[in-house]
MOPAC internal coordinates of N, CA, C and O (Angstrom, degrees):
PM7 1SCF
backbone

  N    0.0000 0     0.00 0     0.00 0    0    0    0
  C    1.4306 1     0.00 0     0.00 0    1    0    0
  C    1.5674 1   107.17 1     0.00 0    2    1    0
  O    1.2310 1   119.63 1   -45.17 1    3    2    1
  N    1.2668 1   118.31 1   134.83 1    3    2    1
  C    1.4686 1   126.45 1   176.12 1    5    3    2
  C    1.4255 1   109.52 1   -94.65 1    6    5    3
  O    1.2310 1   119.82 1   -51.80 1    7    6    5
  N    1.3359 1   117.95 1   128.20 1    7    6    5
  C    1.4288 1   123.82 1   174.55 1    9    7    6
  C    1.4766 1   110.00 1  -113.15 1   10    9    7
  O    1.2310 1   118.91 1   -46.33 1   11   10    9
  N    1.3466 1   119.69 1   133.67 1   11   10    9
  C    1.4408 1   122.37 1  -179.45 1   13   11   10
  C    1.5336 1   109.23 1  -131.26 1   14   13   11
  O    1.2310 1   119.51 1   -48.68 1   15   14   13
  N    1.3018 1   118.54 1   131.32 1   15   14   13
  C    1.4684 1   122.79 1   172.24 1   17   15   14
  C    1.4887 1   107.12 1   -75.92 1   18   17   15
  O    1.2310 1   120.35 1   -44.66 1   19   18   17
  N    1.3541 1   116.93 1   135.34 1   19   18   17
  C    1.4451 1   121.61 1  -176.42 1   21   19   18
  C    1.5424 1   106.30 1  -121.96 1   22   21   19
  O    1.2310 1   121.77 1   -48.86 1   23   22   21
  N    1.3477 1   114.21 1   131.14 1   23   22   21
  C    1.4626 1   120.26 1   174.88 1   25   23   22
  C    1.5759 1   105.81 1   -93.29 1   26   25   23
  O    1.2310 1   120.51 1   -50.49 1   27   26   25
  N    1.2710 1   116.62 1   129.51 1   27   26   25
  C    1.4446 1   120.51 1  -177.95 1   29   27   26
  C    1.5408 1   113.84 1   -68.16 1   30   29   27
  O    1.2310 1   120.76 1   168.97 1   31   30   29
  N    1.2985 1   116.15 1   -11.03 1   31   30   29
  C    1.4464 1   117.09 1   177.70 1   33   31   30
  C    1.5538 1   113.51 1   -99.68 1   34   33   31
  O    1.2310 1   122.29 1  -164.59 1   35   34   33
  N    1.3423 1   113.22 1    15.41 1   35   34   33
  C    1.4853 1   119.15 1   175.73 1   37   35   34
  C    1.5075 1   110.11 1   -61.20 1   38   37   35
  O    1.2310 1   121.44 1   -37.24 1   39   38   37
  N    1.3229 1   114.86 1   142.76 1   39   38   37
  C    1.5088 1   117.86 1  -178.82 1   41   39   38
  C    1.5315 1   107.58 1   -76.12 1   42   41   39
  O    1.2310 1   121.42 1   -23.47 1   43   42   41
  N    1.3308 1   114.89 1   156.53 1   43   42   41
  C    1.4375 1   122.41 1   173.43 1   45   43   42
  C    1.5619 1   106.30 1   -69.93 1   46   45   43
  O    1.2310 1   121.43 1   -54.59 1   47   46   45
  N    1.2847 1   114.86 1   125.41 1   47   46   45
  C    1.5304 1   117.97 1   174.55 1   49   47   46
  C    1.5062 1   108.60 1  -109.07 1   50   49   47
  O    1.2310 1   121.83 1   -45.42 1   51   50   49
  N    1.3214 1   114.11 1   134.58 1   51   50   49
  C    1.4473 1   121.08 1  -177.97 1   53   51   50
  C    1.5437 1   109.80 1  -147.60 1   54   53   51
  O    1.2310 1   122.38 1    -4.39 1   55   54   53
  N    1.3089 1   113.04 1   175.61 1   55   54   53
  C    1.4943 1   115.81 1   177.93 1   57   55   54
  C    1.4895 1   111.56 1   -55.64 1   58   57   55
  O    1.2310 1   120.08 1   -50.95 1   59   58   57
  N    1.3513 1   117.45 1   129.05 1   59   58   57
  C    1.4171 1   124.47 1  -174.57 1   61   59   58
  C    1.4751 1   115.58 1    99.48 1   62   61   59
  O    1.2310 1   119.84 1   163.39 1   63   62   61
  N    1.3324 1   117.91 1   -16.61 1   63   62   61
  C    1.5036 1   122.14 1   173.70 1   65   63   62
  C    1.4878 1   109.50 1   -66.67 1   66   65   63
  O    1.2310 1   121.54 1   -29.59 1   67   66   65
  N    1.3819 1   114.67 1   150.41 1   67   66   65
  C    1.4099 1   120.52 1   179.19 1   69   67   66
  C    1.5289 1   108.41 1  -140.56 1   70   69   67
  O    1.2310 1   119.54 1   -15.52 1   71   70   69
  N    1.3595 1   118.48 1   164.48 1   71   70   69
  C    1.4145 1   121.72 1   172.83 1   73   71   70
  C    1.4894 1   113.59 1   121.48 1   74   73   71
  O    1.2310 1   121.08 1     7.82 1   75   74   73
  N    1.3436 1   115.55 1  -172.18 1   75   74   73
  C    1.4289 1   124.53 1  -176.35 1   77   75   74
  C    1.4845 1   113.69 1   -69.55 1   78   77   75
  O    1.2310 1   120.16 1   151.94 1   79   78   77
  N    1.3571 1   117.30 1   -28.06 1   79   78   77
  C    1.4753 1   118.19 1   177.45 1   81   79   78
  C    1.5364 1   111.33 1   -71.18 1   82   81   79
  O    1.2310 1   121.12 1   146.34 1   83   82   81
  N    1.3128 1   115.47 1   -33.66 1   83   82   81
  C    1.4515 1   120.35 1   176.82 1   85   83   82
  C    1.5434 1   108.74 1   -67.71 1   86   85   83
  O    1.2310 1   120.80 1   135.43 1   87   86   85
  N    1.3406 1   116.07 1   -44.57 1   87   86   85
  C    1.4453 1   118.14 1   176.46 1   89   87   86
  C    1.5334 1   111.79 1   -54.98 1   90   89   87
  O    1.2310 1   121.36 1   133.69 1   91   90   89
  N    1.3564 1   115.00 1   -46.31 1   91   90   89
  C    1.4601 1   120.81 1   178.57 1   93   91   90
  C    1.5653 1   112.05 1   -57.27 1   94   93   91
  O    1.2310 1   122.78 1   137.98 1   95   94   93
  N    1.3090 1   112.28 1   -42.02 1   95   94   93
  C    1.4712 1   117.87 1  -179.12 1   97   95   94
  C    1.5281 1   109.74 1   -66.95 1   98   97   95
  O    1.2310 1   120.75 1   138.80 1   99   98   97
  N    1.3360 1   116.18 1   -41.20 1   99   98   97
  C    1.4796 1   119.77 1   178.65 1  101   99   98
  C    1.4864 1   111.35 1   -61.05 1  102  101   99
  O    1.2310 1   120.59 1   137.82 1  103  102  101
  N    1.3212 1   116.47 1   -42.18 1  103  102  101
  C    1.4904 1   122.39 1   176.58 1  105  103  102
  C    1.4891 1   110.87 1   -59.36 1  106  105  103
  O    1.2310 1   120.26 1   132.13 1  107  106  105
  N    1.3516 1   117.10 1   -47.87 1  107  106  105
  C    1.4783 1   121.67 1   179.03 1  109  107  106
  C    1.4976 1   112.14 1   -60.35 1  110  109  107
  O    1.2310 1   121.24 1   137.16 1  111  110  109
  N    1.3709 1   115.24 1   -42.84 1  111  110  109
  C    1.4717 1   117.72 1   177.90 1  113  111  110
  C    1.4685 1   112.06 1   -60.75 1  114  113  111
  O    1.2310 1   120.45 1   136.88 1  115  114  113
  N    1.3469 1   116.74 1   -43.12 1  115  114  113
  C    1.4718 1   121.30 1   179.06 1  117  115  114
  C    1.5515 1   112.11 1   -60.17 1  118  117  115
  O    1.2310 1   120.74 1   142.31 1  119  118  117
  N    1.3184 1   116.18 1   -37.69 1  119  118  117
  C    1.4601 1   120.83 1   178.23 1  121  119  118
  C    1.5726 1   106.79 1   -67.13 1  122  121  119
  O    1.2310 1   120.89 1   135.86 1  123  122  121
  N    1.3068 1   115.90 1   -44.14 1  123  122  121
  C    1.5049 1   120.53 1  -178.44 1  125  123  122
  C    1.5504 1   110.34 1   -60.94 1  126  125  123
  O    1.2310 1   120.22 1   130.23 1  127  126  125
  N    1.3195 1   117.19 1   -49.77 1  127  126  125
  C    1.4714 1   121.98 1  -175.34 1  129  127  126
  C    1.4788 1   113.10 1   -82.11 1  130  129  127
  O    1.2310 1   118.74 1   163.09 1  131  130  129
  N    1.3135 1   120.00 1   -16.91 1  131  130  129
  C    1.4664 1   121.95 1  -177.55 1  133  131  130
  C    1.4990 1   112.99 1    60.96 1  134  133  131
  O    1.2310 1   121.27 1    40.31 1  135  134  133
  N    1.3277 1   115.18 1  -139.69 1  135  134  133
  C    1.4758 1   119.14 1  -175.43 1  137  135  134
  C    1.5238 1   109.46 1   -80.49 1  138  137  135
  O    1.2310 1   118.63 1   174.41 1  139  138  137
  N    1.3375 1   120.22 1    -5.59 1  139  138  137
  C    1.4558 1   122.40 1  -177.34 1  141  139  138
  C    1.5283 1   111.63 1   -66.15 1  142  141  139
  O    1.2310 1   121.02 1   140.98 1  143  142  141
  N    1.3061 1   115.65 1   -39.02 1  143  142  141
  C    1.4505 1   119.03 1  -171.77 1  145  143  142
  C    1.4810 1   107.92 1  -152.24 1  146  145  143
  O    1.2310 1   119.09 1   -76.13 1  147  146  145
  N    1.3210 1   119.34 1   103.87 1  147  146  145
  C    1.4800 1   119.30 1   179.81 1  149  147  146
  C    1.5351 1   109.19 1  -103.75 1  150  149  147
  O    1.2310 1   121.26 1   -46.89 1  151  150  149
  N    1.2777 1   115.20 1   133.11 1  151  150  149
  C    1.4382 1   120.75 1   176.35 1  153  151  150
  C    1.4890 1   109.64 1   -97.88 1  154  153  151
  O    1.2310 1   119.45 1   -28.62 1  155  154  153
  N    1.3218 1   118.65 1   151.38 1  155  154  153
  C    1.4442 1   122.28 1   170.77 1  157  155  154
  C    1.5183 1   109.73 1   -71.01 1  158  157  155
  O    1.2310 1   119.52 1   -49.52 1  159  158  157
  N    1.2904 1   118.51 1   130.48 1  159  158  157
  C    1.4981 1   121.53 1   179.52 1  161  159  158
  C    1.4777 1   107.71 1   -92.54 1  162  161  159
  O    1.2310 1   121.69 1   -99.84 1  163  162  161
  N    1.3476 1   114.36 1    80.16 1  163  162  161
  C    1.4895 1   118.98 1  -176.28 1  165  163  162
  C    1.5476 1   113.71 1  -114.98 1  166  165  163
  O    1.2310 1   121.67 1  -179.84 1  167  166  165
  N    1.3024 1   114.40 1     0.16 1  167  166  165
  C    1.4878 1   116.84 1  -179.91 1  169  167  166
  C    1.4952 1   118.39 1    78.03 1  170  169  167
  O    1.2310 1   121.99 1  -168.21 1  171  170  169
  N    1.3724 1   113.79 1    11.79 1  171  170  169
  C    1.4785 1   122.04 1  -178.06 1  173  171  170
  C    1.5225 1   107.00 1  -117.94 1  174  173  171
  O    1.2310 1   120.19 1   -62.40 1  175  174  173
  N    1.3624 1   117.23 1   117.60 1  175  174  173
  C    1.4364 1   121.37 1   177.70 1  177  175  174
  C    1.5284 1   108.25 1   -79.67 1  178  177  175
  O    1.2310 1   121.12 1   -84.23 1  179  178  177
  N    1.2705 1   115.47 1    95.77 1  179  178  177
  C    1.4541 1   122.77 1  -178.83 1  181  179  178
  C    1.5018 1   111.89 1  -103.57 1  182  181  179
  O    1.2310 1   121.91 1    18.44 1  183  182  181
  N    1.3766 1   113.96 1  -161.56 1  183  182  181
  C    1.4803 1   118.30 1  -179.28 1  185  183  182
  C    1.4482 1   115.63 1   -66.65 1  186  185  183
  O    1.2310 1   119.75 1   143.34 1  187  186  185
  N    1.3656 1   118.09 1   -36.66 1  187  186  185
  C    1.5028 1   119.77 1   178.95 1  189  187  186
  C    1.5333 1   111.01 1   -68.56 1  190  189  187
  O    1.2310 1   120.40 1   141.76 1  191  190  189
  N    1.3148 1   116.85 1   -38.24 1  191  190  189
  C    1.4523 1   116.88 1   179.26 1  193  191  190
  C    1.5204 1   111.18 1   -70.93 1  194  193  191
  O    1.2310 1   120.18 1   146.04 1  195  194  193
  N    1.3303 1   117.26 1   -33.96 1  195  194  193
  C    1.4156 1   120.06 1   175.90 1  197  195  194
  C    1.5630 1   111.79 1   -65.73 1  198  197  195
  O    1.2310 1   121.16 1   138.35 1  199  198  197
  N    1.2880 1   115.38 1   -41.65 1  199  198  197
  C    1.4749 1   120.14 1  -179.49 1  201  199  198
  C    1.5633 1   107.73 1   -66.51 1  202  201  199
  O    1.2310 1   119.17 1   141.07 1  203  202  201
  N    1.2827 1   119.18 1   -38.93 1  203  202  201
  C    1.5317 1   120.73 1   177.78 1  205  203  202
  C    1.5301 1   109.44 1   -64.13 1  206  205  203
  O    1.2310 1   119.92 1   139.50 1  207  206  205
  N    1.3563 1   117.76 1   -40.50 1  207  206  205
  C    1.4360 1   121.39 1   177.33 1  209  207  206
  C    1.5299 1   113.04 1   -60.81 1  210  209  207
  O    1.2310 1   121.70 1   138.19 1  211  210  209
  N    1.3301 1   114.34 1   -41.81 1  211  210  209
  C    1.4817 1   122.67 1   176.88 1  213  211  210
  C    1.4836 1   111.03 1   -61.14 1  214  213  211
  O    1.2310 1   119.22 1   139.32 1  215  214  213
  N    1.3166 1   119.09 1   -40.68 1  215  214  213
  C    1.4323 1   123.34 1   177.10 1  217  215  214
  C    1.5336 1   111.59 1   -61.40 1  218  217  215
  O    1.2310 1   120.54 1   132.87 1  219  218  217
  N    1.3170 1   116.57 1   -47.13 1  219  218  217
  C    1.4676 1   123.29 1   176.67 1  221  219  218
  C    1.5635 1   107.26 1   -58.12 1  222  221  219
  O    1.2310 1   120.33 1   129.33 1  223  222  221
  N    1.3013 1   116.98 1   -50.67 1  223  222  221
  C    1.4436 1   121.30 1  -177.52 1  225  223  222
  C    1.5232 1   112.30 1   -59.33 1  226  225  223
  O    1.2310 1   120.25 1   141.54 1  227  226  225
  N    1.3757 1   117.13 1   -38.46 1  227  226  225
  C    1.4542 1   120.40 1   176.17 1  229  227  226
  C    1.4767 1   111.76 1   -64.79 1  230  229  227
  O    1.2310 1   120.46 1   136.47 1  231  230  229
  N    1.3334 1   116.73 1   -43.53 1  231  230  229
  C    1.4774 1   120.62 1  -174.51 1  233  231  230
  C    1.5836 1   111.46 1   -69.62 1  234  233  231
  O    1.2310 1   120.19 1   156.70 1  235  234  233
  N    1.3441 1   117.25 1   -23.30 1  235  234  233
  C    1.4214 1   119.57 1   176.42 1  237  235  234
  C    1.4947 1   114.63 1  -109.16 1  238  237  235
  O    1.2310 1   120.26 1  -159.58 1  239  238  237
  N    1.3245 1   117.11 1    20.42 1  239  238  237
  C    1.4587 1   123.53 1   172.30 1  241  239  238
  C    1.5465 1   112.22 1    60.45 1  242  241  239
  O    1.2310 1   120.76 1  -140.75 1  243  242  241
  N    1.2780 1   116.14 1    39.25 1  243  242  241
  C    1.4729 1   122.72 1   177.90 1  245  243  242
  C    1.5383 1   110.03 1  -105.38 1  246  245  243
  O    1.2310 1   120.94 1   -17.15 1  247  246  245
  N    1.2915 1   115.81 1   162.85 1  247  246  245
  C    1.4451 1   120.94 1   176.32 1  249  247  246
  C    1.5072 1   105.58 1   -59.95 1  250  249  247
  O    1.2310 1   120.78 1   -52.18 1  251  250  249
  N    1.3702 1   116.11 1   127.82 1  251  250  249
  C    1.4228 1   122.16 1  -178.72 1  253  251  250
  C    1.5499 1   113.43 1   -93.90 1  254  253  251
  O    1.2310 1   122.82 1  -105.91 1  255  254  253
  N    1.3749 1   112.19 1    74.09 1  255  254  253
  C    1.4486 1   120.35 1   178.93 1  257  255  254
  C    1.5388 1   114.29 1  -103.42 1  258  257  255
  O    1.2310 1   121.61 1   174.37 1  259  258  257
  N    1.3144 1   114.52 1    -5.63 1  259  258  257
  C    1.4684 1   118.13 1   179.64 1  261  259  258
  C    1.4600 1   116.16 1    79.64 1  262  261  259
  O    1.2310 1   118.34 1   172.65 1  263  262  261
  N    1.3466 1   120.76 1    -7.35 1  263  262  261
  C    1.4448 1   125.77 1   178.65 1  265  263  262
  C    1.5735 1   106.96 1   -85.87 1  266  265  263
  O    1.2310 1   121.17 1   -39.61 1  267  266  265
  N    1.2469 1   115.36 1   140.39 1  267  266  265
  C    1.4840 1   119.99 1  -179.17 1  269  267  266
  C    1.5074 1   107.36 1  -112.64 1  270  269  267
  O    1.2310 1   123.20 1   -66.21 1  271  270  269
  N    1.3451 1   111.46 1   113.79 1  271  270  269
  C    1.4704 1   121.82 1   178.17 1  273  271  270
  C    1.4634 1   110.72 1  -128.22 1  274  273  271
  O    1.2310 1   119.83 1    26.88 1  275  274  273
  N    1.2610 1   117.93 1  -153.12 1  275  274  273
  C    1.4903 1   123.25 1  -177.17 1  277  275  274
  C    1.5279 1   113.10 1   -61.39 1  278  277  275
  O    1.2310 1   119.40 1   138.40 1  279  278  277
  N    1.3264 1   118.76 1   -41.60 1  279  278  277
  C    1.4913 1   122.33 1  -179.86 1  281  279  278
  C    1.4973 1   113.38 1   -71.30 1  282  281  279
  O    1.2310 1   120.45 1   144.40 1  283  282  281
  N    1.3072 1   116.75 1   -35.60 1  283  282  281
  C    1.4790 1   121.51 1  -177.68 1  285  283  282
  C    1.5074 1   108.13 1   -79.68 1  286  285  283
  O    1.2310 1   120.10 1   180.00 1  287  286  285

């Protein structure tokens, strides 16, 4: 099980977002998915990062919008 500390002031990350927060998200998604699905850690929230976010949202019964905020 992967445990992550979440800061409630985190920005909403969504398709088109860029920067270090997106890189951190991509690294966390790679840890969660393991060898099954590796994302490029490039700091660009693209289609593959959005799809991975939707999978997480689906697994935890969240709205599957692909945006990563406090709940996701």
